[in-house]
N, C-alpha and C positions, 0 to 999 in steps of 0.2 A: 578042935582042940589038939587033935593028933598032928595036924599040919603045923601048928605053932611049935610043937616039940621038934619036929623035923627041921623047921627053919632055924630054930635056936641051935640044934645040933650041927647043922651045916655051917652056921656062923662060927661056932666054937671050933669045929674041925678045921675050917679054913684058916682061922687065926693060929691054931696050934701048929699046923703044917708049915705055914709061912714063918713062924717064929723059930721052929726047930730046923728047918731045911732051907733057910734063905741062902746059905752059902752054896748050895747045889742048884738052886732054881734061879738061873741067870736069865731065863727067857722072860720077855715082857708079860705075857698073860698070866704068869704064875709067880711073880716076885712081890706082889703086894696082897694084903689080906682081902681087899675089895675084889680084885680080879679073881683070886683063887676061890673065894666063897661063891662068886657069881658062876664061874664055870663048873664048879662042883654041883651047884644047884641045877644048872641046865642039864648036866649029865644025869643027875639023880631023878629029877622030876620029868624031864623030856616031854613037855606038853606046852600049850599056850599059857595055861595058868601057871605052869612051872617057871616060865620066864619071869612072871610077876613075883612069885615066891623067891626066885633067885635074887631079884633086886632087893627084896626085904632082907634076905640072908646076908647079902653083901653089905648093906648099910649097917646091919647088926654087927657084923665082924669089924667094921670100921669104928663103930661106937665102942665096942669092947676093947679094941686096941688103944683108943685114945684115953678112955676113962677108967679102965680097970688095970 
């Protein structure tokens, strides 16, 4: 249950960072919500399972961006 909150938090944080700082983030790995949430998740979890959690966070950020 705790991991779900961490994944949701990373998805929301990635989305907020990209929406607010898009004009500063011109580099490719950080200019879309999917990439930002993925790399934030990799840096946060830093394990083999963390890569899978990062994928889920990235997809969650994309869904939040499109439908919310």
